[in-house]
C-alpha positions as a Markdown table, in Angstrom:
| # | Residue | x | y | z |
|---|---|---|---|---|
| 1 | Met | 0.5 | 14.0 | 15.8 |
| 2 | Ser | 1.9 | 11.6 | 18.4 |
| 3 | Gln | -1.7 | 11.0 | 19.6 |
| 4 | Val | -3.0 | 9.9 | 16.3 |
| 5 | Ser | -4.1 | 6.2 | 16.5 |
| 6 | Val | -3.4 | 4.2 | 13.3 |
| 7 | Ser | -3.2 | 0.5 | 12.7 |
| 8 | Val | -1.8 | -0.8 | 9.4 |
| 9 | Ile | -2.6 | -4.4 | 8.3 |
| 10 | Gly | -0.6 | -5.4 | 5.2 |
| 11 | Cys | 2.4 | -7.3 | 3.8 |
| 12 | Val | 5.9 | -6.9 | 5.0 |
| 13 | Gln | 8.5 | -8.3 | 2.7 |
| 14 | Met | 11.8 | -7.6 | 1.0 |
| 15 | Asp | 11.8 | -5.4 | -2.1 |
| 16 | Leu | 14.5 | -5.7 | -4.7 |
| 17 | Ile | 14.3 | -2.7 | -7.1 |
| 18 | Met | 16.1 | -2.8 | -10.4 |
| 19 | Thr | 16.5 | 0.0 | -12.9 |
| 20 | Pro | 16.3 | 0.5 | -15.8 |
| 21 | Val | 14.4 | -2.5 | -17.0 |
| 22 | Thr | 12.4 | -1.8 | -20.1 |
| 23 | Glu | 11.9 | -5.5 | -21.0 |
| 24 | Leu | 13.1 | -8.9 | -19.9 |
| 25 | Pro | 15.9 | -10.4 | -21.9 |
| 26 | Pro | 15.0 | -13.3 | -24.2 |
| 27 | Pro | 15.5 | -16.8 | -22.8 |
| 28 | Gly | 19.1 | -17.6 | -22.2 |
| 29 | Ala | 20.3 | -14.0 | -22.6 |
| 30 | Thr | 21.5 | -11.4 | -20.1 |
| 31 | Arg | 21.1 | -7.7 | -19.8 |
| 32 | Phe | 22.6 | -5.3 | -17.2 |
| 33 | Val | 21.0 | -2.7 | -15.1 |
| 34 | Asp | 22.5 | 0.5 | -13.8 |
| 35 | Ala | 21.2 | 0.4 | -10.2 |
| 36 | Leu | 19.4 | -1.7 | -7.6 |
| 37 | Gly | 18.2 | -1.3 | -4.1 |
| 38 | Leu | 17.3 | -3.9 | -1.4 |
| 39 | Arg | 15.0 | -2.7 | 1.3 |
| 40 | Pro | 11.9 | -3.4 | 3.4 |
| 41 | Gly | 8.7 | -3.3 | 1.2 |
| 42 | Gly | 5.2 | -4.5 | 0.9 |
| 43 | Ala | 2.3 | -2.1 | 1.2 |
| 44 | Gly | 2.0 | -2.6 | 5.0 |
| 45 | Ala | 5.7 | -1.8 | 5.6 |
| 46 | Asn | 5.7 | 1.1 | 3.1 |
| 47 | Ala | 2.7 | 2.8 | 4.7 |
| 48 | Ala | 3.9 | 2.2 | 8.2 |
| 49 | Leu | 7.4 | 3.7 | 7.5 |
| 50 | Ala | 5.9 | 6.7 | 5.7 |
| 51 | Leu | 3.6 | 7.4 | 8.6 |
| 52 | Thr | 6.6 | 7.6 | 10.9 |
| 53 | Glu | 7.9 | 10.4 | 8.6 |
| 54 | Val | 5.0 | 12.6 | 9.5 |
| 55 | Gly | 5.2 | 11.9 | 13.2 |
| 56 | Val | 2.8 | 9.0 | 13.5 |
| 57 | Thr | 4.0 | 5.7 | 15.0 |
| 58 | Pro | 1.4 | 3.1 | 13.8 |
| 59 | Arg | 0.8 | -0.4 | 15.0 |
| 60 | Leu | 1.7 | -2.7 | 12.2 |
| 61 | Ala | 0.3 | -6.2 | 11.6 |
| 62 | Gly | 2.2 | -8.4 | 9.2 |
| 63 | Ala | 3.9 | -11.8 | 8.8 |
| 64 | Leu | 7.5 | -12.8 | 8.2 |
| 65 | Gly | 9.1 | -16.1 | 7.6 |
| 66 | Asp | 11.5 | -17.7 | 10.1 |
| 67 | Asp | 14.4 | -17.2 | 7.7 |
| 68 | Glu | 17.3 | -14.9 | 7.1 |
| 69 | Leu | 15.3 | -12.4 | 5.1 |
| 70 | Gly | 12.7 | -12.3 | 7.9 |
| 71 | Arg | 15.3 | -11.6 | 10.5 |
| 72 | Trp | 16.8 | -8.9 | 8.4 |
| 73 | Leu | 13.4 | -7.2 | 7.9 |
| 74 | Leu | 12.4 | -7.6 | 11.5 |
| 75 | Ala | 15.6 | -5.8 | 12.7 |
| 76 | Asp | 15.0 | -3.0 | 10.2 |
| 77 | Met | 11.3 | -2.5 | 11.2 |
| 78 | Gln | 12.1 | -2.6 | 14.9 |
| 79 | Ala | 14.8 | 0.0 | 14.4 |
| 80 | Ala | 12.1 | 2.2 | 12.8 |
| 81 | Gly | 9.8 | 1.6 | 15.8 |
| 82 | Val | 7.1 | -0.3 | 13.9 |
| 83 | Gly | 8.2 | -4.0 | 14.1 |
| 84 | Gly | 7.3 | -4.9 | 17.6 |
| 85 | Glu | 4.1 | -6.8 | 16.7 |
| 86 | Leu | 5.1 | -8.5 | 13.5 |
| 87 | Leu | 4.4 | -12.2 | 13.5 |
| 88 | Val | 7.3 | -14.6 | 12.7 |
| 89 | Val | 5.9 | -17.9 | 11.4 |
| 90 | Glu | 8.1 | -21.0 | 11.9 |
| 91 | Gly | 8.6 | -23.0 | 8.8 |
| 92 | Glu | 7.5 | -20.3 | 6.4 |
| 93 | Ser | 9.5 | -18.2 | 4.0 |
| 94 | Thr | 9.5 | -14.4 | 3.9 |
| 95 | Gly | 7.8 | -12.8 | 0.8 |
| 96 | Met | 9.8 | -10.9 | -1.7 |
| 97 | Thr | 9.1 | -8.6 | -4.8 |
| 98 | Val | 11.4 | -7.7 | -7.6 |
| 99 | Ala | 10.3 | -4.3 | -8.9 |
| 100 | Cys | 11.5 | -3.4 | -12.5 |
| 101 | Glu | 11.5 | 0.3 | -13.1 |
| 102 | Ala | 12.5 | 2.4 | -16.1 |
| 103 | Pro | 12.0 | 6.1 | -17.2 |
| 104 | Gly | 8.8 | 6.6 | -19.2 |
| 105 | Arg | 7.0 | 3.4 | -18.2 |
| 106 | Asp | 5.1 | 2.1 | -15.3 |
| 107 | Arg | 6.7 | -0.4 | -12.9 |
| 108 | Ser | 6.4 | -4.2 | -13.3 |
| 109 | Phe | 6.5 | -6.6 | -10.3 |
| 110 | Leu | 7.4 | -10.2 | -9.8 |
| 111 | Thr | 6.2 | -11.3 | -6.3 |
| 112 | Tyr | 6.8 | -14.4 | -4.2 |
| 113 | Val | 4.1 | -14.2 | -1.5 |
| 114 | Gly | 5.7 | -16.7 | 0.9 |
| 115 | Val | 4.3 | -16.5 | 4.4 |
| 116 | Asn | 1.5 | -14.2 | 3.2 |
| 117 | Ala | -0.3 | -17.1 | 1.6 |
| 118 | Ala | -1.1 | -18.5 | 5.1 |
| 119 | Trp | -1.5 | -15.2 | 7.0 |
| 120 | Asn | -5.2 | -14.6 | 7.9 |
| 121 | Ala | -7.5 | -12.4 | 10.0 |
| 122 | Ala | -7.1 | -14.7 | 13.1 |
| 123 | Met | -3.4 | -13.8 | 13.2 |
| 124 | Val | -4.1 | -10.0 | 13.6 |
| 125 | Pro | -4.2 | -8.9 | 17.3 |
| 126 | Pro | -7.9 | -8.0 | 17.8 |
| 127 | Asp | -7.2 | -4.8 | 19.8 |
| 128 | Met | -5.4 | -3.3 | 16.6 |
| 129 | Leu | -8.9 | -3.0 | 15.2 |
| 130 | Ala | -9.8 | -0.5 | 17.9 |
| 131 | Ser | -7.5 | 2.2 | 16.6 |
| 132 | Asp | -9.1 | 5.4 | 15.4 |
| 133 | Asn | -7.9 | 4.6 | 11.8 |
| 134 | Val | -7.4 | 1.2 | 10.3 |
| 135 | Leu | -5.7 | 0.6 | 6.9 |
| 136 | Leu | -6.1 | -2.8 | 5.3 |
| 137 | Cys | -3.8 | -3.1 | 2.2 |
| 138 | Asp | -2.1 | -5.6 | -0.1 |
| 139 | Tyr | -5.4 | -7.6 | -0.5 |
| 140 | Phe | -4.2 | -9.5 | -3.6 |
| 141 | Ala | -0.7 | -10.1 | -2.3 |
| 142 | Ala | -2.0 | -11.9 | 0.8 |
| 143 | Pro | -4.4 | -14.7 | -0.3 |
| 144 | Gly | -5.2 | -15.6 | 3.3 |
| 145 | Met | -6.5 | -12.1 | 3.9 |
| 146 | Gln | -9.0 | -12.2 | 1.1 |
| 147 | Gly | -12.8 | -12.7 | 1.2 |
| 148 | Glu | -14.1 | -13.5 | 4.6 |
| 149 | Ser | -10.8 | -12.6 | 6.3 |
| 150 | Ala | -11.0 | -9.1 | 4.9 |
| 151 | Arg | -14.7 | -8.8 | 5.7 |
| 152 | Ala | -14.0 | -9.8 | 9.3 |
| 153 | Leu | -11.3 | -7.3 | 9.8 |
| 154 | Leu | -13.1 | -4.4 | 8.2 |
| 155 | Gly | -16.3 | -5.3 | 10.0 |
| 156 | Ala | -14.7 | -5.5 | 13.4 |
| 157 | Ala | -12.8 | -2.2 | 12.8 |
| 158 | Arg | -16.1 | -0.5 | 11.8 |
| 159 | Ala | -17.8 | -1.9 | 14.8 |
| 160 | Ala | -15.1 | -0.5 | 17.1 |
| 161 | Gly | -15.6 | 2.9 | 15.6 |
| 162 | Ala | -12.5 | 3.1 | 13.3 |
| 163 | Val | -12.3 | 4.9 | 10.1 |
| 164 | Thr | -11.5 | 2.2 | 7.6 |
| 165 | Tyr | -9.1 | 2.6 | 4.7 |
| 166 | Phe | -8.7 | -0.1 | 2.0 |
| 167 | Asp | -6.1 | -0.6 | -0.8 |
| 168 | Thr | -6.3 | -3.8 | -2.8 |
| 169 | Ala | -3.1 | -3.5 | -5.0 |
| 170 | Trp | -3.2 | -5.0 | -8.5 |
| 171 | Asp | -5.0 | -8.3 | -9.1 |
| 172 | Pro | -2.5 | -10.7 | -10.7 |
| 173 | Arg | -5.5 | -12.4 | -12.5 |
| 174 | Asp | -6.3 | -9.0 | -14.1 |
| 175 | Trp | -9.7 | -8.5 | -12.5 |
| 176 | Pro | -12.0 | -11.3 | -13.6 |
| 177 | Pro | -15.6 | -11.0 | -12.6 |
| 178 | Asp | -15.3 | -12.9 | -9.4 |
| 179 | Ser | -12.4 | -10.6 | -8.2 |
| 180 | Gln | -14.5 | -7.5 | -9.0 |
| 181 | Ala | -17.5 | -9.0 | -7.2 |
| 182 | Ala | -15.4 | -9.8 | -4.1 |
| 183 | Ile | -14.1 | -6.2 | -3.8 |
| 184 | His | -17.6 | -4.7 | -4.4 |
| 185 | Ala | -18.9 | -6.8 | -1.6 |
| 186 | Leu | -16.3 | -5.3 | 0.8 |
| 187 | Leu | -16.8 | -1.7 | -0.3 |
| 188 | Pro | -19.8 | -1.0 | 2.0 |
| 189 | Leu | -17.4 | -1.6 | 5.0 |
| 190 | Val | -14.8 | 0.9 | 3.7 |
| 191 | Asp | -14.8 | 4.6 | 4.6 |
| 192 | Val | -12.0 | 5.5 | 2.2 |
| 193 | Phe | -11.1 | 3.3 | -0.8 |
| 194 | Leu | -7.7 | 3.9 | -2.3 |
| 195 | Pro | -7.2 | 2.4 | -5.8 |
| 196 | Asn | -4.8 | 3.7 | -8.4 |
| 197 | Glu | -6.4 | 4.7 | -11.8 |
| 198 | Gly | -5.8 | 1.3 | -13.4 |
| 199 | Glu | -7.3 | -0.6 | -10.5 |
| 200 | Ala | -10.3 | 1.8 | -10.2 |
| 201 | Arg | -11.2 | 1.6 | -13.9 |
| 202 | Ala | -10.9 | -2.2 | -13.9 |
| 203 | Leu | -13.1 | -2.4 | -10.8 |
| 204 | Ala | -15.6 | -0.1 | -12.3 |
| 205 | Gly | -16.2 | -2.4 | -15.3 |
| 206 | Gly | -13.7 | -0.7 | -17.6 |
| 207 | Ala | -14.8 | 2.9 | -16.9 |
| 208 | Pro | -13.5 | 5.3 | -19.5 |
| 209 | Asp | -11.6 | 7.6 | -17.1 |
| 210 | Ala | -10.7 | 8.1 | -13.5 |
| 211 | Arg | -13.7 | 10.3 | -12.7 |
| 212 | Ala | -16.2 | 7.8 | -14.1 |
| 213 | Ala | -14.5 | 5.0 | -12.2 |
| 214 | Ala | -14.5 | 7.0 | -8.9 |
| 215 | Arg | -18.2 | 7.8 | -9.2 |
| 216 | Arg | -19.2 | 4.2 | -9.9 |
| 217 | Leu | -17.1 | 2.9 | -7.0 |
| 218 | Gln | -18.4 | 5.6 | -4.6 |
| 219 | Ala | -21.9 | 4.6 | -5.4 |
| 220 | Ala | -21.0 | 1.1 | -4.4 |
| 221 | Ser | -19.3 | 2.1 | -1.2 |
| 222 | Gly | -21.2 | 5.1 | 0.1 |
| 223 | Gly | -17.9 | 6.5 | 1.4 |
| 224 | Trp | -15.0 | 8.2 | -0.3 |
| 225 | Val | -13.0 | 6.9 | -3.2 |
| 226 | Val | -9.6 | 8.4 | -3.8 |
| 227 | Val | -8.0 | 7.5 | -7.2 |
| 228 | Lys | -4.3 | 7.9 | -7.3 |
| 229 | Arg | -3.0 | 9.0 | -10.7 |
| 230 | Gly | 0.8 | 9.3 | -10.3 |
| 231 | Gly | 2.0 | 12.3 | -12.1 |
| 232 | Gly | -1.6 | 13.3 | -12.8 |
| 233 | Gly | -2.3 | 13.9 | -9.1 |
| 234 | Cys | -5.4 | 12.4 | -7.5 |
| 235 | Leu | -9.2 | 12.5 | -7.8 |
| 236 | Ala | -11.6 | 12.0 | -4.9 |
| 237 | Ala | -15.3 | 11.3 | -5.1 |
| 238 | Gly | -17.4 | 11.4 | -1.9 |
| 239 | Pro | -21.0 | 11.4 | -0.7 |
| 240 | Asp | -23.6 | 13.8 | -2.0 |
| 241 | Gly | -21.8 | 14.2 | -5.3 |
| 242 | Ala | -18.6 | 15.7 | -3.8 |
| 243 | Glu | -15.6 | 15.7 | -6.2 |
| 244 | Leu | -12.1 | 17.0 | -5.6 |
| 245 | Thr | -8.8 | 16.9 | -7.4 |
| 246 | Ala | -5.3 | 17.7 | -6.3 |
| 247 | Ala | -2.3 | 18.2 | -8.6 |
| 248 | Ala | 0.9 | 16.2 | -8.2 |
| 249 | Val | 3.9 | 18.0 | -6.8 |
| 250 | Pro | 6.5 | 18.5 | -9.5 |
| 251 | Val | 9.5 | 16.4 | -8.6 |
| 252 | Thr | 12.2 | 14.3 | -10.3 |
| 253 | Val | 11.2 | 10.7 | -9.7 |
| 254 | Val | 14.0 | 8.4 | -8.8 |
| 255 | Asp | 12.1 | 5.4 | -7.5 |
| 256 | Ser | 8.3 | 5.2 | -7.7 |
| 257 | Thr | 7.9 | 1.8 | -5.9 |
| 258 | Gly | 5.7 | 2.4 | -2.9 |
| 259 | Ala | 4.5 | 5.8 | -4.0 |
| 260 | Gly | 0.8 | 4.8 | -3.6 |
| 261 | Asp | 1.4 | 3.4 | -0.1 |
| 262 | Thr | 3.1 | 6.6 | 0.9 |
| 263 | Phe | 0.2 | 8.6 | -0.5 |
| 264 | Asn | -2.1 | 6.5 | 1.7 |
| 265 | Ala | 0.0 | 7.3 | 4.8 |
| 266 | Gly | 0.0 | 11.0 | 4.1 |
| 267 | Leu | -3.8 | 11.0 | 3.6 |
| 268 | Ile | -4.5 | 9.0 | 6.8 |
| 269 | Ala | -2.2 | 11.2 | 8.9 |
| 270 | Ala | -3.7 | 14.4 | 7.6 |
| 271 | Arg | -7.3 | 13.3 | 8.0 |
| 272 | Ala | -6.6 | 11.9 | 11.5 |
| 273 | Arg | -5.3 | 15.3 | 12.7 |
| 274 | Gly | -8.4 | 17.0 | 11.4 |
| 275 | Ala | -7.5 | 18.3 | 8.0 |
| 276 | Gly | -10.3 | 18.8 | 5.5 |
| 277 | Trp | -10.3 | 16.8 | 2.3 |
| 278 | Pro | -8.6 | 19.3 | 0.0 |
| 279 | Glu | -5.7 | 19.8 | 2.5 |
| 280 | Ala | -5.4 | 16.1 | 3.1 |
| 281 | Leu | -5.2 | 15.3 | -0.6 |
| 282 | Glu | -2.4 | 17.9 | -1.0 |
| 283 | Ala | -0.6 | 16.5 | 2.0 |
| 284 | Ala | -0.8 | 13.0 | 0.5 |
| 285 | Asn | 0.6 | 14.2 | -2.8 |
| 286 | Ala | 3.4 | 16.1 | -1.1 |
| 287 | Leu | 4.5 | 13.1 | 1.0 |
| 288 | Ala | 4.5 | 10.8 | -2.0 |
| 289 | Ala | 6.5 | 13.3 | -4.0 |
| 290 | Ala | 9.1 | 13.6 | -1.2 |
| 291 | Ile | 9.5 | 9.8 | -1.0 |
| 292 | Val | 9.8 | 9.0 | -4.7 |
| 293 | Ser | 12.5 | 11.7 | -5.2 |
| 294 | Arg | 14.9 | 9.8 | -2.8 |
| 295 | Pro | 17.5 | 7.2 | -3.9 |
| 296 | Leu | 16.8 | 3.5 | -4.2 |
| 297 | Thr | 18.5 | 3.0 | -0.8 |
| 298 | Gly | 18.3 | 5.3 | 2.1 |
| 299 | Arg | 14.7 | 6.0 | 1.5 |
| 300 | His | 14.0 | 5.9 | 5.3 |
| 301 | Ala | 16.9 | 6.9 | 7.4 |
| 302 | Leu | 16.1 | 4.6 | 10.3 |
| 303 | Asn | 15.9 | 1.4 | 8.3 |
| 304 | Ser | 17.9 | 1.7 | 5.1 |
| 305 | Arg | 20.3 | -0.9 | 4.0 |
| 306 | Pro | 23.1 | -0.4 | 1.5 |
| 307 | Ala | 22.5 | -1.6 | -2.0 |
| 308 | Ala | 23.4 | -5.2 | -2.7 |
| 309 | Pro | 26.8 | -5.6 | -4.3 |
């Protein structure tokens, strides 16, 4: 596994996780939560840290602001062995997301993109794209990486012989036609597209279910589409009508933020070491299950911070 070559291009920011949050209080009111965690986040950081758990040390491209949060994050990521190439941009602020979690409901996120608004393809070291596997993630959380920047990165990685992986995250504009068209234009450059079910169905024009969405998106890409379904496991659609499913691993979920990014890491690592698709999907589910069962803090031993007071 140490010889696996992976580059991750995505956001590195601070995540503040609060639980339980079933709804925001009305204006002027206050509600208390039972627990919170403060830790490195963003799809790029989440995937890179998860890769280290399975013996892969990826190269990580991301941007931090020249501020206290940025210095905190940089120290954590360097301690984990994946922060050496992060870009610190003078005069910019580090991004941050507040994740609101509660049992029985999906998470909600409030994100300040900060430095990621100005980050673009020209800031990514070109030789990162020569890795055997390249993951581009957090498309909608990094406005400077959208459109032609994403096309340039995916195209250059493809030209260098990389297997390209792509995860958009949720569109904060709720998938208007121009967003859908932009993603569809990129899919022919993607070997493995990694949406969750809501994203897949939205991108597939409101497809009635995950299977229909996966098939429509696979027709657009020509590669593989893996739809992540949380507790419902995952579904993959590939060339020549291939279809696979893998059940989720039963686990008590403590903190689901970053589960999809961890799934991506497990899949990439398994495929890179030669696993077939059924085995790789099972490995991805297993890694995601292991991560979401851990506490809000201490998720990754090398870089955990204590909860904020």
